[in-house]
VOPAGU-2260 file (C-alpha; in pm, 1 decimal, decimal comma):
REM VOPAGU-2260
SITE   aa  ch    i         X         Y         Z
SITE  MET   A    0   -1177,3   -5602,2    2543,2
SITE  SER   A    1   -1276,7   -5300,8    2755,0
SITE  ILE   A    2   -1625,9   -5156,5    2739,4
SITE  ALA   A    3   -1485,6   -4823,2    2614,2
SITE  LYS   A    4   -1296,4   -4990,8    2328,0
SITE  ASP   A    5   -1594,3   -5206,8    2232,2
SITE  LEU   A    6   -1827,6   -4905,4    2238,7
SITE  GLY   A    7   -1585,4   -4698,8    2029,9
SITE  MET   A    8   -1548,9   -4975,6    1772,1
SITE  LYS   A    9   -1928,6   -5001,3    1736,1
SITE  ILE   A   10   -1962,6   -4626,2    1686,8
SITE  ARG   A   11   -1684,2   -4623,6    1426,1
SITE  ARG   A   12   -1829,7   -4929,2    1247,4
SITE  ILE   A   13   -2177,4   -4772,5    1224,6
SITE  ARG   A   14   -2034,9   -4436,1    1112,0
SITE  LYS   A   15   -1823,8   -4601,0     840,5
SITE  GLN   A   16   -2112,6   -4822,7     726,2
SITE  GLN   A   17   -2301,9   -4498,7     667,5
SITE  ASN   A   18   -2003,6   -4351,0     478,0
SITE  ARG   A   19   -1991,1   -4055,0     716,0
SITE  THR   A   20   -1686,9   -3862,7     833,2
SITE  LEU   A   21   -1575,6   -3779,2    1185,4
SITE  GLU   A   22   -1633,2   -3411,0    1102,5
SITE  GLU   A   23   -1989,5   -3468,8     984,6
SITE  VAL   A   24   -2100,2   -3674,5    1285,9
SITE  SER   A   25   -1919,3   -3461,5    1545,8
SITE  SER   A   26   -2070,2   -3147,1    1394,0
SITE  LEU   A   27   -2420,6   -3294,2    1417,1
SITE  CYS   A   28   -2350,1   -3383,7    1780,1
SITE  GLY   A   29   -2220,5   -3037,2    1863,3
SITE  PHE   A   30   -1875,4   -3140,1    1977,9
SITE  THR   A   31   -1524,7   -3163,2    1834,7
SITE  LYS   A   32   -1388,3   -3414,2    1588,4
SITE  SER   A   33   -1114,6   -3482,3    1845,7
SITE  LEU   A   34   -1368,2   -3589,7    2110,0
SITE  LEU   A   35   -1545,8   -3825,9    1869,9
SITE  SER   A   36   -1208,9   -3970,5    1765,7
SITE  LYS   A   37   -1115,7   -4032,1    2132,4
SITE  ILE   A   38   -1449,7   -4205,6    2187,5
SITE  GLU   A   39   -1406,6   -4421,8    1876,5
SITE  ASN   A   40   -1053,2   -4515,3    1984,8
SITE  GLY   A   41   -1169,9   -4610,7    2334,1
SITE  ALA   A   42    -955,6   -4338,3    2493,0
SITE  THR   A   43   -1256,4   -4182,9    2666,6
SITE  THR   A   44   -1591,6   -4315,7    2782,5
SITE  PRO   A   45   -1873,7   -4072,7    2704,6
SITE  PRO   A   46   -2157,2   -3983,9    2941,4
SITE  ILE   A   47   -2513,8   -4081,2    2854,8
SITE  ALA   A   48   -2598,1   -3737,5    2709,6
SITE  THR   A   49   -2306,4   -3770,5    2465,4
SITE  LEU   A   50   -2407,5   -4126,2    2371,0
SITE  MET   A   51   -2759,6   -4000,2    2304,4
SITE  LYS   A   52   -2627,6   -3729,2    2071,5
SITE  ILE   A   53   -2406,9   -3978,5    1886,3
SITE  SER   A   54   -2688,9   -4231,1    1850,3
SITE  GLU   A   55   -2924,5   -3959,9    1725,6
SITE  ALA   A   56   -2667,3   -3837,7    1470,0
SITE  LEU   A   57   -2617,3   -4195,6    1348,4
SITE  GLY   A   58   -2989,2   -4273,5    1346,0
SITE  VAL   A   59   -2957,6   -4559,9    1594,1
SITE  THR   A   60   -3049,0   -4611,1    1959,5
SITE  VAL   A   61   -2812,6   -4598,6    2255,6
SITE  SER   A   62   -2886,3   -4970,4    2295,3
SITE  ASP   A   63   -2753,2   -5029,2    1943,2
SITE  LEU   A   64   -2423,0   -4882,3    2062,1
SITE  LEU   A   65   -2413,3   -5080,2    2385,4
SITE  GLU   A   66   -2532,1   -5424,2    2275,3
SITE  ASP   A   67   -2519,2   -5637,7    1959,8
SITE  ASN   A   68   -2770,5   -5910,9    2040,9
SITE  LYS   A   69   -3121,2   -5783,6    1971,0
SITE  GLU   A   70   -3444,7   -5933,5    2099,0
SITE  SER   A   71   -3808,4   -5842,5    2082,0
SITE  GLY   A   72   -4054,0   -5896,6    2361,7
SITE  THR   A   73   -3976,6   -5921,0    2729,7
SITE  VAL   A   74   -3621,5   -5872,5    2854,3
SITE  PHE   A   75   -3558,5   -6012,9    3202,0
SITE  THR   A   76   -3255,7   -5889,2    3396,3
SITE  GLN   A   77   -3134,4   -6086,6    3695,4
SITE  THR   A   78   -2959,8   -5918,7    3987,5
SITE  ASP   A   79   -2628,8   -6083,8    3897,7
SITE  SER   A   80   -2620,1   -5885,9    3571,9
SITE  TYR   A   81   -2595,1   -5543,4    3730,2
SITE  LYS   A   82   -2406,3   -5661,7    4039,2
SITE  ASP   A   83   -2114,3   -5752,5    3810,1
SITE  PRO   A   84   -1879,9   -5448,8    3803,4
SITE  ASP   A   85   -1757,6   -5545,7    3454,6
SITE  SER   A   86   -2105,8   -5477,8    3313,5
SITE  TRP   A   87   -2099,4   -5111,6    3425,6
SITE  ILE   A   88   -1971,9   -4819,2    3221,7
SITE  LYS   A   89   -1760,5   -4564,5    3410,4
SITE  THR   A   90   -1777,2   -4225,6    3241,8
SITE  GLU   A   91   -1519,1   -3950,6    3225,4
SITE  ASN   A   92   -1763,9   -3728,3    3414,9
SITE  GLY   A   93   -1724,5   -3926,7    3736,5
SITE  TYR   A   94   -2030,5   -4150,1    3748,9
SITE  SER   A   95   -2100,6   -4509,0    3647,2
SITE  PHE   A   96   -2408,9   -4660,1    3490,0
SITE  TYR   A   97   -2565,9   -4989,3    3395,3
SITE  ALA   A   98   -2803,8   -4993,6    3098,7
SITE  PHE   A   99   -3099,0   -5230,0    3141,6
SITE  ALA   A  100   -3265,9   -5413,0    2852,2
SITE  THR   A  101   -3001,8   -5319,1    2596,2
SITE  ARG   A  102   -3088,0   -5632,8    2397,6
SITE  ARG   A  103   -3444,7   -5509,8    2340,3
SITE  GLN   A  104   -3484,4   -5363,0    1994,3
SITE  ASP   A  105   -3712,1   -5073,7    1901,7
SITE  LYS   A  106   -3743,3   -4936,4    2256,5
SITE  ILE   A  107   -3912,3   -4603,7    2323,0
SITE  MET   A  108   -3745,7   -4573,8    2663,2
SITE  GLN   A  109   -3410,7   -4673,2    2809,5
SITE  PRO   A  110   -3373,3   -4753,8    3181,3
SITE  TYR   A  111   -3040,6   -4702,2    3360,9
SITE  TYR   A  112   -2899,1   -4759,8    3707,8
SITE  PHE   A  113   -2656,6   -4481,0    3807,0
SITE  VAL   A  114   -2401,5   -4449,3    4086,2
SITE  ALA   A  115   -2248,0   -4106,8    4146,6
SITE  LYS   A  116   -1988,1   -4039,4    4415,5
SITE  LYS   A  117   -1933,8   -3712,1    4596,2
SITE  GLY   A  118   -1616,1   -3540,4    4480,7
SITE  GLU   A  119   -1589,1   -3753,5    4165,1
SITE  VAL   A  120   -1873,3   -3610,0    3955,7
SITE  LYS   A  121   -1736,0   -3335,1    3732,8
SITE  LYS   A  122   -1940,5   -3017,9    3701,0
SITE  HIS   A  123   -2103,4   -3040,5    3360,4
SITE  VAL   A  124   -2435,0   -2939,2    3211,2
SITE  LEU   A  125   -2645,9   -3201,4    3035,0
SITE  SER   A  126   -2899,7   -3137,1    2763,1
SITE  HIS   A  127   -3040,4   -3376,7    2504,7
SITE  ASN   A  128   -3366,1   -3459,4    2331,5
SITE  GLY   A  129   -3636,8   -3653,8    2509,0
SITE  GLU   A  130   -3770,9   -3681,7    2859,9
SITE  GLU   A  131   -3624,0   -3823,0    3181,5
SITE  PHE   A  132   -3751,6   -3980,5    3499,4
SITE  LEU   A  133   -3518,8   -4027,5    3799,0
SITE  PHE   A  134   -3591,6   -4223,3    4117,4
SITE  VAL   A  135   -3341,8   -4212,6    4406,0
SITE  LEU   A  136   -3265,0   -4549,0    4566,9
SITE  GLU   A  137   -2992,1   -4452,3    4814,0
SITE  GLY   A  138   -2813,7   -4134,2    4918,3
SITE  GLN   A  139   -2892,6   -3771,3    4847,2
SITE  MET   A  140   -2824,2   -3537,8    4558,1
SITE  LYS   A  141   -2901,8   -3193,9    4430,0
SITE  TYR   A  142   -3048,5   -3197,9    4082,2
SITE  ARG   A  143   -3086,9   -2874,7    3889,8
SITE  VAL   A  144   -3330,8   -2856,8    3599,3
SITE  GLY   A  145   -3326,1   -2519,7    3427,4
SITE  SER   A  146   -3297,8   -2259,9    3704,1
SITE  ILE   A  147   -3457,7   -2471,0    3980,0
SITE  GLU   A  148   -3251,7   -2692,5    4210,7
SITE  TYR   A  149   -3414,1   -2989,2    4383,3
SITE  THR   A  150   -3281,0   -3192,0    4674,7
SITE  LEU   A  151   -3360,9   -3559,4    4625,1
SITE  GLY   A  152   -3329,2   -3845,4    4874,5
SITE  PRO   A  153   -3439,1   -4209,8    4884,3
SITE  GLY   A  154   -3786,8   -4247,8    4737,1
SITE  ASP   A  155   -3788,7   -3902,7    4572,1
SITE  SER   A  156   -3831,2   -3872,1    4197,0
SITE  ILE   A  157   -3823,7   -3609,7    3926,2
SITE  TYR   A  158   -3961,5   -3607,4    3570,6
SITE  PHE   A  159   -3860,7   -3342,1    3318,0
SITE  THR   A  160   -3798,2   -3256,8    2954,9
SITE  SER   A  161   -3431,3   -3335,2    2908,1
SITE  ILE   A  162   -3362,2   -3060,4    2653,7
SITE  GLU   A  163   -3367,3   -2833,8    2960,9
SITE  GLU   A  164   -3016,9   -2799,9    3096,7
SITE  HIS   A  165   -2968,9   -3022,3    3400,6
SITE  THR   A  166   -2691,1   -3103,5    3645,1
SITE  LEU   A  167   -2628,3   -3347,2    3929,3
SITE  THR   A  168   -2436,2   -3292,4    4252,7
SITE  PRO   A  169   -2412,7   -3575,9    4507,6
SITE  ILE   A  170   -2468,3   -3461,3    4868,4
SITE  SER   A  171   -2401,1   -3796,3    5035,9
SITE  GLU   A  172   -2078,9   -3988,5    4970,9
SITE  GLU   A  173   -2263,4   -4195,2    4709,9
SITE  VAL   A  174   -2602,6   -4168,2    4544,6
SITE  LYS   A  175   -2771,6   -4454,8    4359,9
SITE  TYR   A  176   -3067,5   -4388,0    4135,7
SITE  LEU   A  177   -3269,3   -4527,2    3850,3
SITE  ALA   A  178   -3322,7   -4313,9    3543,0
SITE  VAL   A  179   -3547,2   -4376,6    3245,3
SITE  PHE   A  180   -3484,8   -4177,8    2928,0
SITE  SER   A  181   -3724,4   -4160,1    2636,3
SITE  ILE   A  182   -3668,1   -4010,9    2295,8
């Protein structure tokens, strides 16, 4: 089963377990019933900001949507895990991500590995609750937070309140970066 279909089924299952309608959850998220339906049917793969809004509306974590097996304590991730292209989620906004430590329950932060390619990332504004930390591994990008645009290259980082509108534009052909979100 594809990641998008599996993700959509989990969202639908949680929503129905809570006896909530598509209208109710999509309204809380601030987007259309049609978009939530497409996500639940696996027709579209949502970006992280959208997953965060859905998880918040459902009262669960993004990890709850991405992984079923829950653990407490230390979660060790070997290189093979994120080197496997089948473990990545490719979004409709033109970037891919790998979510680390999804099996860990009751997290206060969620680390991700992102790959964004020049010309593929759609222009879109992100905004969601919490805080973010980004650390560039390879490539260059412009990252706008509020009205200020930063140019980030390997070794550069940025930390901000993620309710501020933010956007990403790759400068190099590909940019790889780590991001840690907290809610």
